[in-house]
C-alpha positions in Angstrom: -9.9 4.1 -20.2 -11.1 1.2 -18.1 -8.3 -1.1 -16.0 -8.5 -4.5 -15.0 -5.9 -6.5 -13.2 -4.0 -8.7 -15.3 -1.7 -10.3 -13.9 -0.9 -13.9 -12.3 -0.7 -14.3 -8.7 2.9 -14.2 -6.8 4.5 -13.6 -10.1 6.2 -10.6 -8.3 5.1 -8.4 -11.7 3.1 -4.9 -11.7 1.2 -2.9 -14.2 2.3 1.1 -13.6 0.1 3.7 -15.6 2.8 6.5 -16.5 1.4 10.0 -16.6 2.4 14.1 -16.4 1.7 16.7 -13.9 3.5 20.0 -15.7 6.7 18.4 -17.4 6.7 15.3 -14.9 6.3 11.8 -15.4 4.4 9.6 -12.7 3.5 6.8 -12.0 1.1 4.3 -10.0 0.2 0.6 -9.3 -2.7 -0.4 -11.9 -4.2 -1.7 -8.8 -4.9 0.7 -7.6 -7.1 2.6 -10.6 -10.8 1.8 -10.9 -10.9 3.7 -14.0 -9.8 7.0 -15.6 -12.2 9.7 -17.1 -11.7 12.6 -18.6 -11.3 15.9 -17.2 -14.4 17.9 -16.3 -14.6 21.0 -14.2 -15.3 20.0 -10.6 -17.9 21.7 -8.4 -16.0 23.5 -5.6 -16.5 22.8 -1.7 -16.6 25.7 0.6 -14.3 25.3 3.1 -12.3 22.1 2.0 -8.9 21.7 2.1 -7.0 23.7 -0.8 -5.7 20.4 -2.5 -8.7 19.3 -3.1 -10.1 20.9 -6.3 -13.8 20.2 -5.3 -16.2 17.3 -6.8 -18.1 15.5 -9.2 -20.7 12.9 -10.1 -19.8 10.7 -13.2 -22.4 8.4 -12.4 -24.6 8.0 -9.0 -21.6 7.9 -7.0 -20.1 12.0 -5.4 -16.4 11.7 -5.6 -13.5 14.1 -4.8 -11.4 15.7 -6.9 -7.9 15.9 -5.6 -5.3 18.7 -7.1 -2.0 16.3 -8.1 -0.3 19.6 -9.0 -0.7 21.2 -5.7 -0.1 18.3 -3.9 3.1 18.2 -5.5 4.0 21.8 -4.8 3.9 22.7 -8.7 1.5 25.2 -10.1 -1.7 24.5 -11.9 -1.8 24.6 -15.7 -4.7 26.6 -17.4 -5.1 24.3 -20.2 -7.0 21.5 -19.5 -7.6 19.7 -22.9 -4.8 16.4 -22.1 -6.3 16.4 -18.6 -7.6 13.5 -16.9 -8.9 12.1 -13.7 -7.6 9.0 -12.5 -9.9 7.5 -10.1 -8.5 5.6 -7.7 -9.8 2.8 -5.0 -7.8 1.9 -1.9 -7.7 1.9 1.7 -11.9 1.1 1.1 -11.5 4.8 -0.4 -12.0 6.2 -4.0 -11.0 9.4 -5.0 -10.2 11.0 -8.4 -6.4 12.4 -9.1 -6.6 15.6 -11.3 -3.3 14.8 -13.6 -2.0 16.4 -16.9 -2.0 13.6 -19.5 -2.2 9.7 -18.9 0.6 8.2 -20.9 0.6 4.4 -20.9 1.0 1.4 -19.0 3.9 -0.4 -18.5 4.7 -4.3 -17.1 7.6 -4.1 -14.6 9.2 -5.9 -12.0 9.2 -5.2 -8.2 12.5 -6.1 -8.2 12.9 -3.5 -11.2 11.7 -0.6 -8.4 13.9 1.5 -6.7 13.1 2.6 -3.2 14.3 6.1 -2.5 16.9 7.1 -0.6 16.7 9.9 2.8 18.0 12.7 -0.3 14.4 11.8 -1.6 12.1 11.2 1.0 13.9 13.3 3.9 12.4 12.8 7.1 9.6 10.8 5.6 8.8 14.6 4.0 8.9 12.9 0.2 6.2 11.8 -2.1 7.8 8.5 -3.8 7.5 5.0 -2.9 9.6 4.0 -6.0 11.6 5.0 -8.8 11.8 2.7 -12.1 13.3 3.4 -15.7 10.9 3.2 -18.4 11.5 4.4 -21.8 14.5 6.0 -21.1 13.2 7.7 -18.2 13.2 7.5 -14.6 9.2 7.4 -13.2 8.5 8.6 -10.0 5.9 6.3 -8.1 3.9 8.3 -5.9 3.0 8.0 -2.3 -1.0 8.6 -3.3 -2.1 6.7 0.4 0.3 9.4 1.8 -1.3 12.1 -0.1 -4.6 11.1 1.2 -4.2 10.4 4.3 -2.7 14.2 4.7 -6.1 15.7 3.4 -7.7 13.4 5.4 -6.1 11.5 8.2 -9.3 9.5 8.8 -8.3 7.5 5.8 -5.1 5.8 7.0 -5.1 3.7 10.0 -7.6 4.1 12.6 -5.0 3.9 15.9 -8.2 4.6 18.0 -9.2 0.9 17.3 -6.7 -0.5 19.7 -6.8 2.2 22.4 -9.3 -0.7 24.0 -6.8 -3.0 24.0 -3.9 -0.7 26.7 -4.4 -3.3 29.4 -4.6 -6.6 28.2 -1.7 -8.8 29.7 1.9 -8.8 27.4 2.3 -11.8 24.6 5.5 -12.8 23.4 4.4 -14.5 20.2 7.0 -13.7 17.5 5.6 -11.1 14.9 7.5 -10.9 11.5 6.4 -7.7 9.3 7.2 -6.8 5.9 6.5 -3.1 5.4 8.3 -0.7 3.3 7.0 2.4 4.8 9.0 3.3 8.0 6.2 5.4 8.9 3.5 2.5 8.5 5.8 0.4 10.0 6.5 1.7 13.2 2.8 2.8 13.4 1.8 -0.8 13.3 4.4 -1.8 15.6 3.4 0.7 17.7 -0.6 -0.8 17.7 0.2 -3.8 18.4 2.8 -3.4 21.1 -0.7 -2.0 22.5 -2.0 -4.8 22.1 -0.1 -6.8 24.4 2.9 -8.0 21.2 6.0 -7.0 22.1 8.4 -9.4 20.3 8.1 -7.6 17.0 10.9 -7.9 13.9 10.2 -5.6 10.8 12.0 -5.5 7.3 12.0 -2.9 4.9 10.5 -5.4 1.8 8.9 -9.2 0.4 12.6 -9.7 0.0 14.2 -8.8 3.0 11.5 -10.6 5.1 12.1 -13.6 3.0 16.2 -13.4 3.6 15.2 -13.5 7.5 13.1 -16.4 7.0 15.9 -18.2 5.4 18.4 -16.8 7.9 16.3 -18.4 10.9 15.9 -21.5 8.5 19.6 -22.1 8.2 20.1 -21.5 12.1 17.5 -23.8 12.8 15.1 -21.6 14.9 12.0 -20.4 12.5 9.5 -21.2 14.7 11.2 -19.3 17.7 11.3 -16.6 15.9 8.1 -16.5 13.5 5.2 -17.1 14.7 3.1 -14.9 11.7 4.6 -12.8 9.0 2.2 -9.2 8.2 2.8 -8.3 5.0 1.8 -5.1 2.8 1.5 -5.9 -1.0 3.4 -2.7 -2.5 6.3 -3.1 -2.1 10.2 -2.4 -4.0 12.4 -5.7 -5.3 9.6 -8.4 -3.7 5.9 -7.9 -3.1 3.6 -9.3 -0.8 1.8 -11.4 -2.8 5.5 -13.1 -3.7 6.1 -13.7 -0.1 3.1 -15.8 0.7 3.6 -17.9 -2.6 7.1 -18.3 -1.4 5.9 -19.0 2.3 2.6 -21.5 1.3 5.2 -23.5 -1.3 7.6 -24.1 1.1 7.5 -27.5 3.2 9.4 -25.7 5.7 7.6 -22.5 6.6 4.0 -23.3 5.3 2.6 -23.7 8.3 3.6 -20.1 9.8 0.4 -17.9 9.3 0.5 -14.8 6.4 -1.9 -11.6 7.1 -1.8 -9.8 4.3 -2.1 -6.2 4.9 -2.4 -3.8 2.4 -4.6 -0.8 1.3 -5.0 -3.1 -1.8 -7.3 -5.3 -0.4 -10.4 -5.8 -2.4 -12.6 -8.1 -3.6 -10.4 -9.5 -7.0 -7.0 -9.1 -4.7 -8.9 -10.8 -1.9 -9.1 -13.8 -4.6 -5.8 -13.4 -5.3 -4.3 -13.8 -1.7 -6.7 -16.8 -1.1 -4.9 -18.2 -4.3 -1.7 -18.1 -2.5 -2.8 -19.1 0.7 -2.7 -16.1 2.7 -4.6 -16.8 6.0 -5.6 -13.2 6.4 -6.5 -10.4 4.1 -7.2 -6.7 5.7 -7.1 -3.4 4.5 -4.9 -0.9 6.3 -7.8 1.5 8.3 -8.8 -1.4 9.7 -5.6 -2.1 12.4 -7.7 -3.4 14.8 -8.9 -6.0 12.7 -5.5 -7.1 12.6 -5.1 -7.5 15.9 -8.1 -9.3 16.1 -6.9 -11.8 13.0 -3.5 -12.2 14.4 -5.1 -13.5 18.3 -7.2 -15.7 15.8 -4.2 -17.6 14.3 -1.9 -17.5 17.4 -4.8 -18.3 19.4 -4.3 -15.9 22.0 -7.5 -14.7 23.9 -8.0 -11.1 23.3 
């Protein structure tokens, strides 16, 4: 089953692949999927993380297989007749997630996706990024980035890339961030502060960021409070592409540089971002390049 990104840019919609692990139903953004393959017994890897079942080679590339049941603290199934591999590509990494069945693709609005509260994601320990009702079922959209980062922290933000910037001078240019992950938002702020950027405002999603921009507009203080916007793509209520479109089609706001900072930045997504007017686009491991992009957009000497 091949997948493709079929949606227009900036419509605030996404396609979710519904799948099953055990008796529970989950979802993943189709934009993260490279392909879906039938299950085949993987080759075990000695001393690997227990959540890594092994490796397989669908063509000329070795891909790690992640036991999604194990990641969710669920027992693995002995019957594999309907099992599939969801092969993903995000954060410049390919991985195959072992699931028990693939059920179909649904088109939904980010506005219909509910962000889990602290009872679902207590102390950043949860695995859900959103919840949506589909066909009278509640589908939990899993945080695949977190799963992979927990198995291999090197796939996440490379904070070491900004350590050499600690001695830079203080910069008061105001930066507005839209990021729904509290953990990632905090890490991005810490990295920017290490690089000297200390005037930072964070918002939980694209809608909250857009509301903040309009608040500044009503008070006549946009430029005093926003020199640059950094946005994720995947966010409840309003995604980063819709936010970028809102900013870049607004006569009063379109001069503000927008940097898309997302695990989903690949060739296809880069084209979408360019069509919407994004000034820079970077994958999430590239935190050092994020600082360099902001320096360039704000004419800051590193």
